[in-house]
N, CA, C and O atoms as a GROMACS GRO file, in nm:
protein
  296
    1UNK      N    1  -3.925 -11.726   2.789
    1UNK     CA    2  -3.819 -11.811   2.842
    1UNK      C    3  -3.818 -11.802   2.995
    1UNK      O    4  -3.820 -11.693   3.052
    2UNK      N    5  -3.815 -11.915   3.060
    2UNK     CA    6  -3.817 -11.920   3.206
    2UNK      C    7  -3.682 -11.880   3.265
    2UNK      O    8  -3.577 -11.914   3.210
    3UNK      N    9  -3.686 -11.808   3.375
    3UNK     CA   10  -3.563 -11.766   3.442
    3UNK      C   11  -3.501 -11.880   3.522
    3UNK      O   12  -3.379 -11.896   3.527
    4UNK      N   13  -3.588 -11.960   3.586
    4UNK     CA   14  -3.541 -12.064   3.676
    4UNK      C   15  -3.575 -12.203   3.621
    4UNK      O   16  -3.682 -12.223   3.564
    5UNK      N   17  -3.483 -12.297   3.640
    5UNK     CA   18  -3.504 -12.433   3.593
    5UNK      C   19  -3.572 -12.519   3.699
    5UNK      O   20  -3.595 -12.476   3.812
    6UNK      N   21  -3.603 -12.643   3.661
    6UNK     CA   22  -3.667 -12.738   3.751
    6UNK      C   23  -3.580 -12.768   3.873
    6UNK      O   24  -3.630 -12.783   3.984
    7UNK      N   25  -3.448 -12.778   3.851
    7UNK     CA   26  -3.355 -12.808   3.960
    7UNK      C   27  -3.362 -12.699   4.068
    7UNK      O   28  -3.360 -12.728   4.187
    8UNK      N   29  -3.371 -12.574   4.023
    8UNK     CA   30  -3.380 -12.461   4.117
    8UNK      C   31  -3.510 -12.470   4.196
    8UNK      O   32  -3.511 -12.444   4.317
    9UNK      N   33  -3.617 -12.507   4.129
    9UNK     CA   34  -3.747 -12.518   4.196
    9UNK      C   35  -3.743 -12.625   4.304
    9UNK      O   36  -3.796 -12.606   4.414
   10UNK      N   37  -3.680 -12.737   4.274
   10UNK     CA   38  -3.669 -12.847   4.371
   10UNK      C   39  -3.585 -12.806   4.491
   10UNK      O   40  -3.620 -12.837   4.605
   11UNK      N   41  -3.475 -12.736   4.466
   11UNK     CA   42  -3.386 -12.693   4.575
   11UNK      C   43  -3.456 -12.595   4.668
   11UNK      O   44  -3.443 -12.605   4.790
   12UNK      N   45  -3.529 -12.500   4.610
   12UNK     CA   46  -3.599 -12.400   4.691
   12UNK      C   47  -3.709 -12.469   4.772
   12UNK      O   48  -3.728 -12.438   4.890
   13UNK      N   49  -3.781 -12.562   4.709
   13UNK     CA   50  -3.887 -12.636   4.779
   13UNK      C   51  -3.828 -12.712   4.897
   13UNK      O   52  -3.885 -12.713   5.007
   14UNK      N   53  -3.714 -12.776   4.873
   14UNK     CA   54  -3.646 -12.852   4.978
   14UNK      C   55  -3.603 -12.760   5.093
   14UNK      O   56  -3.620 -12.795   5.210
   15UNK      N   57  -3.548 -12.644   5.059
   15UNK     CA   58  -3.504 -12.548   5.160
   15UNK      C   59  -3.622 -12.498   5.243
   15UNK      O   60  -3.610 -12.480   5.365
   16UNK      N   61  -3.736 -12.476   5.179
   16UNK     CA   62  -3.855 -12.428   5.249
   16UNK      C   63  -3.905 -12.535   5.348
   16UNK      O   64  -3.946 -12.503   5.460
   17UNK      N   65  -3.902 -12.661   5.305
   17UNK     CA   66  -3.944 -12.770   5.394
   17UNK      C   67  -3.850 -12.782   5.514
   17UNK      O   68  -3.893 -12.803   5.627
   18UNK      N   69  -3.718 -12.768   5.487
   18UNK     CA   70  -3.620 -12.776   5.596
   18UNK      C   71  -3.637 -12.659   5.693
   18UNK      O   72  -3.616 -12.675   5.814
   19UNK      N   73  -3.675 -12.543   5.640
   19UNK     CA   74  -3.700 -12.427   5.727
   19UNK      C   75  -3.819 -12.455   5.818
   19UNK      O   76  -3.813 -12.430   5.939
   20UNK      N   77  -3.927 -12.508   5.760
   20UNK     CA   78  -4.047 -12.539   5.838
   20UNK      C   79  -4.018 -12.642   5.947
   20UNK      O   80  -4.070 -12.635   6.058
   21UNK      N   81  -3.932 -12.739   5.912
   21UNK     CA   82  -3.896 -12.846   6.004
   21UNK      C   83  -3.799 -12.796   6.112
   21UNK      O   84  -3.790 -12.854   6.220
   22UNK      N   85  -3.727 -12.686   6.081
   22UNK     CA   86  -3.633 -12.628   6.176
   22UNK      C   87  -3.492 -12.680   6.162
   22UNK      O   88  -3.411 -12.665   6.254
   23UNK      N   89  -3.461 -12.743   6.047
   23UNK     CA   90  -3.327 -12.799   6.028
   23UNK      C   91  -3.242 -12.720   5.930
   23UNK      O   92  -3.125 -12.753   5.908
   24UNK      N   93  -3.298 -12.614   5.871
   24UNK     CA   94  -3.222 -12.533   5.775
   24UNK      C   95  -3.129 -12.439   5.851
   24UNK      O   96  -3.173 -12.364   5.939
   25UNK      N   97  -3.002 -12.442   5.817
   25UNK     CA   98  -2.902 -12.358   5.884
   25UNK      C   99  -2.841 -12.260   5.785
   25UNK      O  100  -2.828 -12.290   5.666
   26UNK      N  101  -2.805 -12.143   5.835
   26UNK     CA  102  -2.737 -12.043   5.752
   26UNK      C  103  -2.587 -12.072   5.753
   26UNK      O  104  -2.542 -12.168   5.817
   27UNK      N  105  -2.512 -11.992   5.683
   27UNK     CA  106  -2.366 -12.010   5.676
   27UNK      C  107  -2.299 -12.001   5.812
   27UNK      O  108  -2.198 -12.067   5.836
   28UNK      N  109  -2.355 -11.920   5.902
   28UNK     CA  110  -2.296 -11.904   6.035
   28UNK      C  111  -2.338 -12.016   6.130
   28UNK      O  112  -2.285 -12.028   6.241
   29UNK      N  113  -2.432 -12.100   6.085
   29UNK     CA  114  -2.477 -12.212   6.168
   29UNK      C  115  -2.605 -12.184   6.245
   29UNK      O  116  -2.655 -12.271   6.317
   30UNK      N  117  -2.658 -12.062   6.230
   30UNK     CA  118  -2.783 -12.027   6.299
   30UNK      C  119  -2.902 -12.086   6.225
   30UNK      O  120  -2.898 -12.104   6.103
   31UNK      N  121  -3.008 -12.118   6.298
   31UNK     CA  122  -3.129 -12.172   6.237
   31UNK      C  123  -3.200 -12.061   6.159
   31UNK      O  124  -3.220 -11.951   6.209
   32UNK      N  125  -3.239 -12.092   6.036
   32UNK     CA  126  -3.304 -11.995   5.950
   32UNK      C  127  -3.453 -11.992   5.981
   32UNK      O  128  -3.519 -12.095   5.983
   33UNK      N  129  -3.507 -11.870   6.005
   33UNK     CA  130  -3.650 -11.854   6.031
   33UNK      C  131  -3.716 -11.771   5.921
   33UNK      O  132  -3.838 -11.777   5.904
   34UNK      N  133  -3.638 -11.695   5.848
   34UNK     CA  134  -3.690 -11.607   5.744
   34UNK      C  135  -3.720 -11.683   5.615
   34UNK      O  136  -3.639 -11.764   5.568
   35UNK      N  137  -3.838 -11.655   5.559
   35UNK     CA  138  -3.880 -11.717   5.433
   35UNK      C  139  -3.786 -11.674   5.319
   35UNK      O  140  -3.747 -11.756   5.236
   36UNK      N  141  -3.753 -11.546   5.315
   36UNK     CA  142  -3.666 -11.493   5.210
   36UNK      C  143  -3.528 -11.556   5.215
   36UNK      O  144  -3.470 -11.587   5.111
   37UNK      N  145  -3.477 -11.574   5.335
   37UNK     CA  146  -3.345 -11.634   5.351
   37UNK      C  147  -3.346 -11.779   5.306
   37UNK      O  148  -3.249 -11.827   5.248
   38UNK      N  149  -3.456 -11.849   5.332
   38UNK     CA  150  -3.468 -11.989   5.289
   38UNK      C  151  -3.467 -11.998   5.136
   38UNK      O  152  -3.404 -12.087   5.080
   39UNK      N  153  -3.535 -11.906   5.070
   39UNK     CA  154  -3.537 -11.902   4.924
   39UNK      C  155  -3.397 -11.874   4.871
   39UNK      O  156  -3.353 -11.938   4.776
   40UNK      N  157  -3.328 -11.779   4.933
   40UNK     CA  158  -3.192 -11.744   4.891
   40UNK      C  159  -3.098 -11.864   4.904
   40UNK      O  160  -3.014 -11.887   4.817
   41UNK      N  161  -3.111 -11.939   5.012
   41UNK     CA  162  -3.028 -12.057   5.034
   41UNK      C  163  -3.057 -12.162   4.929
   41UNK      O  164  -2.966 -12.224   4.875
   42UNK      N  165  -3.186 -12.183   4.898
   42UNK     CA  166  -3.226 -12.279   4.796
   42UNK      C  167  -3.169 -12.244   4.660
   42UNK      O  168  -3.121 -12.331   4.588
   43UNK      N  169  -3.174 -12.116   4.624
   43UNK     CA  170  -3.121 -12.072   4.495
   43UNK      C  171  -2.968 -12.085   4.491
   43UNK      O  172  -2.910 -12.121   4.389
   44UNK      N  173  -2.905 -12.056   4.603
   44UNK     CA  174  -2.760 -12.070   4.613
   44UNK      C  175  -2.718 -12.215   4.594
   44UNK      O  176  -2.620 -12.244   4.525
   45UNK      N  177  -2.792 -12.307   4.656
   45UNK     CA  178  -2.764 -12.450   4.640
   45UNK      C  179  -2.782 -12.494   4.496
   45UNK      O  180  -2.705 -12.574   4.444
   46UNK      N  181  -2.886 -12.440   4.431
   46UNK     CA  182  -2.912 -12.474   4.291
   46UNK      C  183  -2.798 -12.424   4.202
   46UNK      O  184  -2.757 -12.492   4.107
   47UNK      N  185  -2.746 -12.304   4.233
   47UNK     CA  186  -2.632 -12.251   4.156
   47UNK      C  187  -2.511 -12.342   4.169
   47UNK      O  188  -2.445 -12.373   4.070
   48UNK      N  189  -2.483 -12.386   4.291
   48UNK     CA  190  -2.369 -12.474   4.316
   48UNK      C  191  -2.378 -12.603   4.235
   48UNK      O  192  -2.277 -12.655   4.186
   49UNK      N  193  -2.501 -12.655   4.223
   49UNK     CA  194  -2.522 -12.781   4.151
   49UNK      C  195  -2.531 -12.760   3.999
   49UNK      O  196  -2.545 -12.857   3.924
   50UNK      N  197  -2.522 -12.636   3.955
   50UNK     CA  198  -2.523 -12.608   3.812
   50UNK      C  199  -2.662 -12.593   3.753
   50UNK      O  200  -2.680 -12.607   3.632
   51UNK      N  201  -2.762 -12.564   3.837
   51UNK     CA  202  -2.899 -12.544   3.789
   51UNK      C  203  -2.915 -12.412   3.717
   51UNK      O  204  -2.828 -12.324   3.725
   52UNK      N  205  -3.026 -12.398   3.645
   52UNK     CA  206  -3.051 -12.275   3.571
   52UNK      C  207  -3.109 -12.170   3.664
   52UNK      O  208  -3.229 -12.169   3.693
   53UNK      N  209  -3.021 -12.082   3.711
   53UNK     CA  210  -3.058 -11.974   3.803
   53UNK      C  211  -2.984 -11.849   3.758
   53UNK      O  212  -2.864 -11.857   3.730
   54UNK      N  213  -3.052 -11.732   3.751
   54UNK     CA  214  -2.982 -11.609   3.713
   54UNK      C  215  -2.870 -11.576   3.811
   54UNK      O  216  -2.875 -11.615   3.928
   55UNK      N  217  -2.769 -11.505   3.764
   55UNK     CA  218  -2.658 -11.465   3.850
   55UNK      C  219  -2.707 -11.367   3.956
   55UNK      O  220  -2.808 -11.299   3.937
   56UNK      N  221  -2.635 -11.361   4.067
   56UNK     CA  222  -2.669 -11.267   4.174
   56UNK      C  223  -2.646 -11.126   4.125
   56UNK      O  224  -2.558 -11.101   4.043
   57UNK      N  225  -2.725 -11.033   4.176
   57UNK     CA  226  -2.703 -10.892   4.148
   57UNK      C  227  -2.583 -10.847   4.230
   57UNK      O  228  -2.577 -10.874   4.350
   58UNK      N  229  -2.487 -10.778   4.169
   58UNK     CA  230  -2.365 -10.740   4.240
   58UNK      C  231  -2.386 -10.621   4.332
   58UNK      O  232  -2.327 -10.617   4.440
   59UNK      N  233  -2.468 -10.525   4.294
   59UNK     CA  234  -2.487 -10.406   4.376
   59UNK      C  235  -2.612 -10.416   4.460
   59UNK      O  236  -2.688 -10.320   4.470
   60UNK      N  237  -2.634 -10.530   4.523
   60UNK     CA  238  -2.758 -10.547   4.598
   60UNK      C  239  -2.751 -10.474   4.733
   60UNK      O  240  -2.645 -10.466   4.795
   61UNK      N  241  -2.864 -10.422   4.776
   61UNK     CA  242  -2.872 -10.354   4.905
   61UNK      C  243  -2.907 -10.453   5.013
   61UNK      O  244  -2.978 -10.552   4.989
   62UNK      N  245  -2.858 -10.427   5.130
   62UNK     CA  246  -2.894 -10.514   5.243
   62UNK      C  247  -2.966 -10.430   5.347
   62UNK      O  248  -2.903 -10.353   5.419
   63UNK      N  249  -3.095 -10.445   5.354
   63UNK     CA  250  -3.170 -10.384   5.462
   63UNK      C  251  -3.205 -10.238   5.451
   63UNK      O  252  -3.247 -10.180   5.552
   64UNK      N  253  -3.190 -10.174   5.337
   64UNK     CA  254  -3.234 -10.037   5.313
   64UNK      C  255  -3.211  -9.938   5.424
   64UNK      O  256  -3.116  -9.860   5.419
   65UNK      N  257  -3.296  -9.940   5.527
   65UNK     CA  258  -3.288  -9.843   5.636
   65UNK      C  259  -3.159  -9.857   5.716
   65UNK      O  260  -3.099  -9.757   5.754
   66UNK      N  261  -3.118  -9.977   5.739
   66UNK     CA  262  -2.994  -9.999   5.814
   66UNK      C  263  -2.877  -9.932   5.743
   66UNK      O  264  -2.791  -9.870   5.806
   67UNK      N  265  -2.875  -9.945   5.610
   67UNK     CA  266  -2.766  -9.889   5.531
   67UNK      C  267  -2.761  -9.737   5.546
   67UNK      O  268  -2.654  -9.680   5.561
   68UNK      N  269  -2.878  -9.671   5.544
   68UNK     CA  270  -2.884  -9.526   5.556
   68UNK      C  271  -2.840  -9.481   5.694
   68UNK      O  272  -2.769  -9.381   5.708
   69UNK      N  273  -2.882  -9.555   5.797
   69UNK     CA  274  -2.843  -9.521   5.934
   69UNK      C  275  -2.692  -9.535   5.952
   69UNK      O  276  -2.628  -9.451   6.016
   70UNK      N  277  -2.637  -9.641   5.896
   70UNK     CA  278  -2.494  -9.663   5.909
   70UNK      C  279  -2.417  -9.550   5.839
   70UNK      O  280  -2.312  -9.506   5.888
   71UNK      N  281  -2.469  -9.504   5.728
   71UNK     CA  282  -2.405  -9.394   5.654
   71UNK      C  283  -2.410  -9.264   5.734
   71UNK      O  284  -2.316  -9.186   5.731
   72UNK      N  285  -2.520  -9.241   5.806
   72UNK     CA  286  -2.534  -9.119   5.887
   72UNK      C  287  -2.434  -9.116   6.001
   72UNK      O  288  -2.378  -9.011   6.032
   73UNK      N  289  -2.410  -9.230   6.061
   73UNK     CA  290  -2.319  -9.237   6.176
   73UNK      C  291  -2.175  -9.204   6.140
   73UNK      O  292  -2.098  -9.155   6.222
   74UNK      N  293  -2.141  -9.231   6.015
   74UNK     CA  294  -2.001  -9.208   5.971
   74UNK      C  295  -1.968  -9.067   5.960
   74UNK      O  296  -1.855  -9.032   5.924
   0.00000   0.00000   0.00000
């Protein structure tokens, strides 16, 4: 059974093209340059439209090393 539907594939493809063109923006309004961020935006858009996309992981880590450094400073 496939995890992602056709709608999700189209959204991610569209987001990747917009990133290459330089028109893809993040939530803060900054231009997206990261490939991973473009994929995440595409999947998020697919979720909003009701496409077949797995739910987000709730305990996701952001940046591994940054998290450990921030914990050390506290």
